[in-house]
C-alpha positions in Angstrom: -8.3 0.4 12.7 -7.9 -1.1 9.5 -5.4 -3.7 8.4 -2.4 -2.3 6.7 -0.1 -5.0 5.5 -1.8 -5.5 2.0 -0.6 -5.7 -1.5 -3.1 -3.5 -3.4 -4.3 -5.2 -6.5 -3.2 -4.1 -9.8 -5.9 -2.1 -11.7 -6.4 0.1 -14.6 -6.4 3.6 -13.5 -9.6 4.3 -15.5 -11.6 1.0 -15.1 -11.2 -0.2 -11.6 -11.9 -3.9 -10.7 -10.3 -3.4 -7.5 -13.8 -3.5 -5.6 -13.5 -7.5 -6.5 -10.1 -7.8 -5.6 -9.2 -8.5 -1.9 -5.8 -8.0 -0.5 -3.2 -10.6 0.0 -0.5 -10.3 2.7 2.4 -8.5 1.3 5.6 -11.1 1.4 8.0 -8.1 1.6 6.1 -6.9 4.6 8.0 -9.9 6.5 11.0 -9.9 4.3 12.5 -6.4 3.4 11.0 -4.7 6.3 9.5 -6.3 9.3 11.7 -9.7 9.4 14.8 -7.7 8.5 14.8 -5.5 11.6 14.9 -8.6 13.7 17.5 -10.3 11.5 19.6 -7.2 11.1 19.9 -6.0 14.6 18.4 -6.9 18.0 17.5 -3.4 18.8 14.3 -1.7 17.5 14.4 -0.1 14.2 14.6 4.0 15.1 12.7 5.7 12.1 13.1 9.5 12.1 10.4 11.4 14.1 7.4 12.2 12.1 6.9 16.0 11.4 3.3 15.6 10.6 0.4 13.7 12.1 -2.6 12.7 10.2 -5.5 12.4 12.7 -8.8 10.9 11.3 -11.5 8.3 11.8 -12.0 5.2 10.0 -14.8 6.6 7.9 -12.3 8.9 6.2 -9.3 6.5 5.6 -9.5 6.5 1.9 -9.3 10.3 1.6 -6.4 10.5 4.5 -4.5 7.6 2.6 -4.5 9.5 -0.7 -3.5 12.6 1.3 -0.6 10.6 3.0 0.6 9.7 -0.6 0.6 13.3 -1.6 2.8 14.2 1.4 5.1 11.5 0.5 5.6 12.5 -3.1 6.9 15.7 -1.4 9.3 13.6 0.7 7.2 14.1 3.9 6.5 10.8 5.7 3.4 11.5 8.1 2.4 9.5 11.2 -0.5 7.6 9.7 -1.7 4.7 11.5 -2.1 2.7 8.1 1.8 2.8 7.8 3.9 0.1 9.4 6.4 2.6 10.2 4.1 4.6 12.3 2.3 1.8 14.1 4.8 -1.3 14.4 3.4 -4.6 14.5 3.4 -6.0 18.0 3.8 -2.8 19.9 0.8 -1.0 22.0 -0.3 1.7 19.9 -1.6 4.2 22.7 1.9 5.2 23.7 2.9 5.4 20.0 0.2 7.8 19.2 1.0 10.0 22.4 4.9 10.2 21.6 4.0 11.0 18.0 1.6 13.9 19.2 4.1 15.3 21.5 7.0 15.3 18.9 5.5 16.4 15.7 5.3 19.9 14.2 2.0 19.8 12.3 -1.2 18.2 13.6 -3.6 17.5 10.6 -7.0 16.9 12.1 -9.6 15.3 9.5 -13.0 16.6 11.1 -16.1 14.9 10.5 -19.1 13.6 12.6 -17.4 10.2 12.8 -14.4 11.8 14.2 -16.3 13.6 17.0 -17.9 10.2 17.9 -14.9 7.8 17.7 -12.7 7.1 20.9 -9.4 7.1 19.4 -9.5 10.1 17.3 -10.7 12.2 20.2 -7.9 10.8 22.1 -5.7 12.1 19.8 -7.0 15.4 19.5 -6.8 15.8 23.5 -3.2 14.6 23.2 -2.3 17.3 20.6 -4.1 20.1 22.9 -2.1 18.8 25.8 1.3 18.6 24.0 0.6 22.2 22.7 0.1 23.7 26.2 3.0 21.7 27.7 5.9 20.4 25.9 5.1 21.0 22.2 4.3 24.7 22.5 5.2 25.3 18.5 2.8 22.4 17.6 0.6 23.6 14.8 -3.0 22.7 14.7 -4.5 22.3 11.0 -8.2 21.5 11.4 -9.7 20.0 7.9 -13.5 20.4 7.9 -14.0 17.6 5.4 -17.2 15.9 6.8 -17.9 18.8 9.2 -18.5 22.5 9.5 -17.5 25.0 12.3 -20.8 24.8 13.1 -20.6 21.1 14.2 -18.1 22.5 16.9 -20.5 25.3 18.4 -21.2 25.1 22.2 -24.6 24.2 21.3 -23.5 21.2 19.4 -21.0 20.2 22.0 -23.6 20.4 24.6 -26.7 18.8 23.0 -24.9 16.4 20.3 -21.3 15.4 21.4 -21.4 15.5 25.1 -24.3 12.9 25.7 -22.2 10.6 23.1 -18.8 11.2 24.8 -20.3 10.0 28.0 -20.4 6.5 26.6 -16.9 6.7 25.2 -14.8 7.9 27.9 -13.1 5.4 30.4 -11.9 6.5 33.9 -9.1 4.1 34.0 -7.8 5.7 30.9 -7.9 9.1 32.4 -10.5 10.2 29.9 -12.4 13.4 30.8 -15.3 14.7 29.0 -14.7 18.3 30.1 -11.1 17.9 28.5 -12.7 16.6 25.4 -15.1 19.5 25.0 -12.3 21.9 25.8 -9.9 20.3 23.1 -13.1 20.6 20.6 -13.0 24.4 21.5 -9.3 24.7 21.2 -9.5 23.3 17.6 -12.4 25.4 16.7 -10.6 28.6 17.4 -8.0 27.7 14.4 -8.5 28.9 10.9 -8.9 25.6 9.0 -9.5 24.4 5.4 -13.1 23.7 4.4 -13.9 21.1 1.8 -16.9 22.8 0.7 -14.7 25.8 -0.5 -13.0 24.0 -3.2 -16.3 22.8 -5.1 -16.1 19.4 -3.2 -13.2 18.5 -5.3 -11.2 16.1 -3.2 -8.1 16.6 -5.5 -8.3 20.4 -5.3 -9.0 20.2 -1.6 -5.7 17.8 -0.9 -3.7 20.0 -3.2 -4.3 23.1 -1.1 -3.8 21.0 2.0 -0.3 19.9 0.8 0.4 23.4 0.1 -0.6 24.6 3.2 1.5 22.1 5.0 4.5 22.7 3.0 4.6 26.2 4.4 4.6 25.0 7.8 7.0 22.2 7.4 9.4 22.6 4.3 10.1 19.5 2.3 13.8 17.8 2.4 15.4 15.6 -0.2 15.8 12.0 1.0 19.6 12.1 0.2 21.6 14.8 -1.8 24.3 12.9 -3.5 26.1 16.2 -4.6 26.8 16.7 -0.9 28.3 13.1 0.0 30.5 12.1 -2.8 33.8 13.5 -0.7 34.0 12.4 2.7 37.4 13.7 3.2 35.9 17.0 4.4 34.4 15.8 7.4 35.0 17.6 10.5 37.3 16.1 13.2 36.1 18.5 16.2 36.4 17.7 19.8 33.8 15.0 19.9 33.4 12.5 22.9 35.0 9.2 21.9 32.2 6.3 21.7 33.1 2.9 21.4 32.8 1.4 17.9 29.8 -1.1 18.3 27.7 1.8 19.7 28.4 4.0 16.9 27.5 1.3 14.5 24.5 0.6 16.6 23.4 4.1 16.1 23.9 4.4 12.4 22.1 1.0 11.9 18.9 2.4 13.3 19.0 5.2 10.5 18.7 3.1 7.3 18.1 6.0 4.9 20.9 6.8 2.8 20.6 10.5 3.2 20.8 10.4 7.1 23.9 7.9 6.8 25.7 10.2 4.6 25.2 13.3 6.8 26.2 11.2 9.8 29.6 10.0 8.0 30.2 13.6 7.4 31.0 14.2 11.2 34.3 12.5 11.8 36.5 9.7 10.8 34.9 7.3 13.4 31.6 8.1 12.4 32.7 7.5 8.7 34.2 4.3 9.7 31.0 3.1 11.5 28.9 4.2 8.4 30.5 1.8 6.2 29.4 -0.8 8.4 25.4 -0.5 8.5 23.6 -3.4 7.6 20.2 -1.7 6.2 20.0 0.7 3.7 17.3 2.7 1.7 18.3 4.6 -1.6 15.5 6.7 -3.2 15.9 8.1 -6.6 14.1 11.4 -6.7 12.4 13.5 -9.3 14.5 16.3 -8.9 17.7 13.9 -9.9 16.2 13.1 -13.1 15.3 16.9 -13.8 18.8 17.7 -13.0 20.4 15.1 -15.0 18.2 16.4 -18.3 19.2 20.1 -17.2 22.8 18.7 -17.5 22.2 17.4 -20.7 20.7 20.2 -22.0 23.5 22.5 -20.9 26.0 20.2 -22.6 24.2 20.2 -25.8 24.2 24.2 -25.5 28.0 24.1 -24.8 28.5 22.0 -27.9 26.6 24.3 -30.0 28.5 27.3 -28.7 31.7 25.8 -29.2 30.9 24.7 -32.6 30.0 28.4 -33.5 33.1 30.0 -31.8 35.4 27.4 -32.8 37.3 28.4 -29.4 39.3 26.0 -27.4 38.0 27.7 -24.3 34.4 26.9 -25.0 35.8 23.1 -25.5 37.6 23.0 -22.2 34.5 24.5 -20.4 32.3 21.8 -22.1 34.7 19.1 -20.8 34.7 20.5 -17.4 30.9 20.3 -17.3 30.9 16.7 -18.7 33.0 15.6 -15.8 30.4 17.2 -13.3 27.3 15.8 -14.7 25.1 14.2 -12.2 24.6 10.5 -12.9 22.5 8.7 -10.2 23.8 5.3 -10.8 27.3 6.4 -10.4 26.7 8.1 -6.9 24.8 4.7 -6.0 28.1 2.9 -7.0 29.9 5.5 -4.5 27.6 5.0 -1.9 28.0 1.3 -1.7 31.4 1.1 -2.5 32.8 1.1 1.1 30.0 -0.5 2.8 31.0 -4.1 3.4 28.2 -5.6 5.9 24.9 -4.8 3.9 22.1 -7.3 4.9 19.1 -5.6 3.7 19.1 -3.2 0.7 16.3 -1.3 -0.9 16.7 1.0 -4.0 13.6 2.8 -5.4 12.5 5.4 -7.8 9.9 7.5 -6.3 6.3 7.4 -7.4 6.5 11.2 -8.6 9.3 10.2 -11.2 7.4 6.9 -12.0 4.1 8.8 -13.2 5.7 11.8 -14.9 4.9 12.1 -18.5 8.1 12.0 -20.6 9.1 12.6 -24.2 9.2 9.2 -26.4 13.0 9.6 -26.5 13.3 8.7 -22.5 12.9 5.0 -23.3 16.1 5.1 -25.3 18.2 6.1 -22.5 19.5 3.9 -19.5 20.8 6.5 -17.2 18.1 5.5 -14.7 17.8 1.7 -15.5 18.5 0.1 -12.1 18.7 -3.3 -13.3 21.1 -2.6 -16.1 23.6 -5.8 -15.8 26.4 -3.7 -16.4 25.3 -1.4 -13.4 24.7 -4.7 -11.1 27.8 -6.1 -11.6 29.7 -3.2 -10.2 28.3 -3.3 -6.9 26.4 -6.6 -6.3 29.1 -9.0 -5.9 31.0 -6.9 -3.3 27.6 -7.7 -1.2 27.4 -11.6 -2.0 28.7 -12.5 1.5 26.2 -10.4 3.5 23.3 -9.5 1.5 19.9 -11.3 2.3 17.0 -9.0 1.6 17.0 -6.9 -1.9 14.1 -4.6 -3.0 14.7 -2.7 -6.2 11.6 -0.6 -7.6 13.0 0.5 -11.2 12.4 3.4 -13.4 9.7 1.6 -15.7 10.0 4.2 -18.3 13.3 2.6 -19.3 13.4 -0.6 -17.7 10.5 -2.4 -19.2 12.0 -1.9 -22.5 15.1 -3.9 -21.7 15.7 -7.2 -20.8 17.6 -7.7 -17.4 19.5 -10.8 -16.0 19.2 -9.6 -12.7 18.1 -13.0 -11.2 20.8 -14.7 -13.1 23.4 -12.3 -11.5 22.1 -12.6 -8.0 21.9 -16.4 -8.2 25.8 -16.6 -8.8 26.9 -13.9 -6.5 24.6 -13.7 -3.6 24.0 -17.0 -2.3 22.7 -15.8 1.0 19.6 -14.2 -0.6 16.4 -15.0 1.1 13.8 -12.4 0.2 13.6 -10.5 -3.3 11.2 -7.7 -4.4 11.5 -6.5 -7.8 9.0 -4.1 -9.7 8.7 -2.2 -13.1 11.2 -4.2 -15.1 11.6 -6.8 -17.7 13.3 -9.9 -16.2 15.3 -12.8 -18.1 14.9 -16.0 -15.8 17.3 -18.1 -18.1 20.6 -19.5 -16.9 20.1 -19.2 -13.2 21.8 -21.2 -10.4 19.9 -22.6 -7.7 18.6 -20.2 -4.9 18.2 -22.7 -2.0 17.8 -19.9 0.7 15.1 -17.8 -1.1 11.9 -18.0 1.0 10.0 -14.8 -0.5 9.7 -13.7 -4.1 7.7 -10.7 -5.2 7.3 -9.4 -8.8 5.1 -6.7 -9.4 4.3 -4.8 -12.7 7.1 -6.9 -14.3 7.5 -8.4 -17.8 8.9 -11.9 -17.9 10.0 -14.5 -20.4 7.5 -17.2 -21.2 9.3 -20.1 -18.9 9.6 -17.8 -16.0 7.2 -19.6 -13.7 8.9 -23.0 -14.5 12.3 -21.4 -13.9 11.0 -20.0 -10.4 10.1 -23.1 -9.3 12.9 -25.3 -10.5 15.6 -22.7 -9.1 14.0 -21.3 -5.9 12.7 -24.8 -4.4 12.5 -23.7 -0.9 10.2 -20.6 -1.6 7.4 -20.1 1.2 5.9 -16.8 -0.5 5.3 -16.1 -4.1 3.6 -12.8 -5.3 3.2 -12.2 -8.8 1.2 -9.0 -9.3 0.8 -7.6 -12.7 3.0 -9.9 -14.3 3.2 -10.0 -18.1 4.5 -12.6 -20.5 4.6 -15.9 -18.4 3.0 -18.8 -20.4 2.6 -21.4 -17.7 4.5 -23.9 -15.4 4.2 -26.8 -12.9 4.5 -25.3 -9.4 5.6 -28.1 -6.8 6.9 -26.1 -4.0 6.8 -28.3 -1.1 7.0 -25.5 1.8 5.0 -22.7 0.0 2.3 -21.2 2.2 1.1 -18.0 0.3 0.9 -17.7 -3.4 -0.6 -14.7 -5.2 -0.9 -15.2 -9.0 -1.8 -12.1 -10.8 -0.8 -12.7 -14.5 -1.6 -9.9 -16.8 -1.5 -12.3 -20.0 -3.1 -15.6 -20.4 -0.9 -18.8 -19.7 -1.3 -21.9 -21.5 -1.3 -24.4 -18.6 -1.0 -23.8 -14.8 -0.4 -26.6 -12.4 -0.3 -26.3 -8.7 0.9 -29.1 -6.5 1.4 -27.5 -3.3 0.8 -29.5 0.1 1.5 -26.7 2.5 -0.4 -23.8 0.9 -2.7 -21.9 3.1 -3.3 -18.6 1.3 -4.0 -18.4 -2.4 -4.9 -15.2 -4.4 -5.9 -15.9 -8.3 -6.1 -12.2 -10.1 -5.5 -13.3 -13.5 -6.9 -14.2 -17.1 -7.8 -18.0 -17.0 -5.2 -20.0 -18.3 -6.4 -22.7 -20.8 -5.9 -25.3 -18.3 -5.6 -24.6 -14.4 -5.0 -27.5 -11.9 -5.0 -26.7 -8.0 -4.2 -29.2 -5.6 -3.6 -27.8 -2.0 -4.9 -30.1 0.8 -4.2 -27.4 3.5 -5.6 -24.5 1.8 -7.7 -22.1 4.3 -8.1 -18.7 2.5 -8.8 -18.2 -1.2 -9.5 -15.1 -3.1 -10.5 -16.0 -6.3 -11.1 -13.2 -9.2 -11.0 -15.3 -12.2 -13.0 -15.4 -15.3 -13.3 -18.9 -16.6 -14.2 -18.6 -20.2 -14.3 -21.4 -23.1 -12.2 -23.5 -23.6 -10.6 -22.8 -20.2 -10.8 -25.8 -17.7 -10.4 -25.3 -13.9 -9.8 -28.3 -11.9 -10.0 -27.6 -8.3 -8.8 -30.5 -6.1 -8.5 -31.1 -2.5 -10.2 -27.7 -1.5 -12.6 -28.7 1.1 -11.3 -27.1 4.1 -11.8 -23.2 3.4 -12.6 -21.0 6.2 -12.5 -17.9 4.0 -13.6 -17.1 0.3 -13.4 -13.9 -1.4 -14.9 -14.3 -4.7 -15.1 -11.6 -7.7 -16.0 -12.7 -10.9 -19.1 -12.3 -13.5 -20.0 -15.9 -13.2 -20.8 -17.7 -10.2 -20.6 -21.4 -11.3 -17.1 -21.7 -9.7 -18.5 -20.2 -6.8 -21.2 -23.0 -6.5 -18.5 -25.7 -6.7 -16.5 -23.9 -3.8 -19.2 -23.4 -1.7 -20.6 -26.8 -2.2 -17.0 -28.3 -1.3 -16.8 -26.1 1.9 -20.3 -25.8 3.3 -18.9 -27.4 6.7 -16.1 -25.1 7.3 -16.7 -21.7 5.6 -17.0 -18.7 8.1 -16.2 -15.6 6.1 -17.4 -14.9 2.4 -16.8 -11.9 0.1 -18.9 -11.7 -3.1 -18.5 -9.1 -6.1 -19.1 -8.7 -9.7 -16.3 -6.3 -11.2 -18.4 -4.1 -13.3 -17.9 -0.5 -11.6 -15.6 1.8 -13.2 -13.7 4.5 -10.8 -11.4 7.2 -11.7 -7.7 7.9 -10.5 -9.2 9.8 -7.7 -11.7 7.1 -7.0 -14.6 8.9 -8.3 -17.6 6.7 -9.8 -17.6 7.0 -13.4 -20.3 4.4 -14.3 -21.2 0.7 -14.8 -19.2 -1.2 -17.3 -21.2 -2.0 -20.3 -21.0 -5.9 -21.7 -20.6 -7.4 -18.4 -23.5 -9.6 -17.4 -25.1 -8.8 -13.8 -25.7 -12.1 -12.6 -26.7 -13.1 -9.1 -25.4 -16.0 -6.8 -27.6 -18.6 -5.4 -28.0 -17.1 -1.8 -30.0 -20.5 -1.1 -26.7 -22.4 -1.3 -25.2 -20.1 1.3 -27.8 -20.9 3.6 -26.2 -24.5 4.2 -22.8 -22.9 5.5 -23.7 -23.3 9.2 -20.3 -21.8 10.6 -21.0 -18.6 8.5 -20.3 -15.5 10.5 -19.4 -12.8 8.1 -21.1 -12.0 4.9 -19.3 -9.0 2.5 -20.9 -7.8 -0.5 -19.1 -5.7 -3.0 -20.3 -2.7 -5.0 -20.9 -4.7 -8.3 -22.8 -7.2 -6.7 -24.8 -4.9 -4.9 -25.8 -3.1 -8.1 -26.8 -6.2 -9.4 -29.0 -6.9 -6.5 -30.7 -3.5 -7.0 -31.2 -4.1 -10.6 -32.9 -7.6 -10.1 -34.5 -7.1 -6.7 -37.6 -8.7 -8.1 -35.6 -12.2 -8.9 -33.9 -11.7 -5.4 -37.2 -11.6 -3.8 -37.9 -15.2 -5.3 -34.9 -16.7 -3.2 -36.4 -19.1 -0.7 -33.5 -19.4 2.0 -30.9 -16.9 3.0 -27.5 -17.0 4.5 -27.7 -17.2 8.4 -24.7 -14.6 9.3 -24.2 -12.6 12.3 -22.2 -9.9 10.5 -23.2 -8.1 7.3 -21.1 -5.8 5.5 -22.2 -4.0 2.5 -20.0 -1.7 0.0 -22.3 0.0 -2.4 -22.9 2.6 -4.9 -26.5 3.1 -4.7 -28.7 4.1 -7.9 -32.1 3.5 -6.6 -33.2 4.1 -3.0 -36.3 1.7 -3.3 -34.6 -0.9 -4.8 -31.6 -0.7 -2.3 -33.7 -0.7 0.9 -35.9 -3.5 -0.5 -32.8 -5.6 -1.0 -31.5 -4.7 2.5 -34.5 -6.1 4.0 -34.2 -9.5 2.3 -30.6 -9.6 3.4 -31.4 -8.7 6.9 -32.1 -12.0 8.3 -32.9 -12.6 12.0 -29.3 -13.8 12.9 -27.9 -10.6 11.8 -26.6 -8.6 15.0 -24.1 -6.5 13.1 -24.7 -4.4 10.3 -22.0 -2.0 8.5 -22.7 -0.3 5.3 -20.1 1.6 3.2 -21.6 4.0 0.7 -19.5 5.7 -2.0 -18.6 9.0 -1.7 -19.8 10.2 -5.5 -22.9 7.5 -5.6 -25.8 8.6 -7.3 -27.8 8.5 -4.4 -26.1 10.3 -1.7 -25.3 8.9 1.9 -27.3 11.5 3.3 -30.5 10.2 1.4 -30.0 6.7 2.4 -29.2 7.1 6.3 -32.8 7.4 7.3 -34.1 4.5 5.3 -31.3 2.2 6.3 -32.1 3.1 9.9 -35.7 2.6 9.5 -35.1 -1.1 8.2 -32.3 -1.9 10.7 -34.6 -0.7 13.5 -36.9 -3.3 13.1 -34.6 -5.9 13.9 -33.1 -3.7 16.7 -29.9 -3.2 14.7 -27.9 -0.3 15.1 -26.3 0.1 11.5 -22.8 1.8 11.4 -22.9 3.8 7.9 -19.5 4.7 6.6 -18.1 5.9 3.2 -15.5 4.6 0.8 -13.7 6.1 -2.3 -11.1 3.8 -3.3 -10.7 1.0 -1.1 -13.0 -1.6 0.3 -12.8 -2.7 3.9 -11.5 -6.3 4.1 -10.2 -5.9 7.7 -12.3 -8.7 9.1 -10.6 -11.3 6.8 -7.0 -13.0 7.3 -5.6 -12.0 3.9 
């Protein structure tokens, strides 16, 4: 099971440098979500039961992750093992998976050869069949023949291919039974599924049809419909059993979603009062609200035209009435928040479907969905000043990025208890802020800032422990002197002049940006570094006191700085990732080609030989391509790193060059080999498998050969 708490690197939708971009721990994973659940209530967070279960093997994770996103755009939030709300940290996942199988309405089974030979996917399949035969008879099974065919589920395949492999996977102490596994496969075989081959091998068309079929089985629901919650005087006062107020409050605090809370508040007065004392709330602005607002605008315009033509007072009166009933999302937000006096954690966000929608040029002149409008903020933020500790706002970029907001200034003056802040898709003015001495975590993502923003943050939030700037435009530099900072991610999309870091407690650092003219890093306790930085003339990089690194993730076209880092950390380095950001991927992950004008260099593998503690070497697709292209040069290396685990991400172009490069890397020390081959590589996985297995067999290694589409596997790293 791969790591899920990561910040995805910001990359161009057409030209992806993400293969070279390692993830860094998401500060808000411990602020706006996990940490809040502990600080807000002592009871565990009770999410709505998932109606859809996405069952898959690790090899199909990229495909299933995109399918999950597609479903989320239709307001379905499936059980997916890469989502924290499905598998919570610190909990045993076997019971969670079993419970979800018993309670879901649709089990989507992404079949592949890896699925049929992996323990947990098979246990999930058995759980579905058990549930369908007992307590969940209405459960719908939807098999997806993604990397497998119906023939792979035949009796002959079960007997000759799968059963022998299952014998090595079953555990009697867990109650596994090979016969039950075989019966589960027969059950899924009998269900009419969707075959990837029938969609021209287009993953996008395939996913669209999958979502269409799922929506037929489980209709979508709005996150919250503000048209139904504006008047609570219509609540029903039936003969409900009386519950203590503290118990009602505890029940409603487990809901979090504004839609669910609003429905509960309609039950009766006691429930309404308890709903006003919830401590955690999530409000989502759906695309349908935007459509409704635009339809109202068109209707009003038509009414004006009709009234002008007829000159009748009746038409004018009708127009006024319609104007009063206009749907204005921000007004509804104020109504929802108005009676709530104990909010500790708040998340307001615009859904991805609305964010990505193409809109007319005139949309940017409007402000009706600008969530960090200072006037709008002052309508509700001051009332939360005595309780609010965690805030996340994902704004509507089409409107917000064009207008400067003083949101941090407003927060600094009225929300003195604020600890974590996550702001996305907006233009932030950090001038004239008061000190925010309790702030421990700040995340800015896809944000434009004023030139002095870094210095303002340093001066006004001195107690920060985590700072993540991802896709931040406009910062001109700063002197960072946080005494307690442990995690720093600098993803500046415009070049700064000078950045100086004096961070005595820093442990994790990710640099993904254009190199400043001057960059000085002094961090004595640094253990983990992700370096994705092009150092071009006349830029100067001064790396001080960085001699205790355990892990290094390095992605750049030049390996000069790599040599410096390796030279200082040879006695300590245990895990290394290397890549060149030269491979172009489409939005769907399809390989588009090798970027031109990027030098394909090679690092000195001989230098890595001296890393005596090196356990893991992970190579990205760009560097692998360079190794294929320069395999003759590669063969001149006299010494090679002595790692135990070798992980390769490749988009192979030349079979012979790839196999030769693999043979050079496979030292006697290697005991584990995992290779990820891109799903749209010029040389297919099927052609590569027998050649890879032949080379690995010489060293008695059984390779694991998987696929990748968008995301690389960084699960072995601590980021």
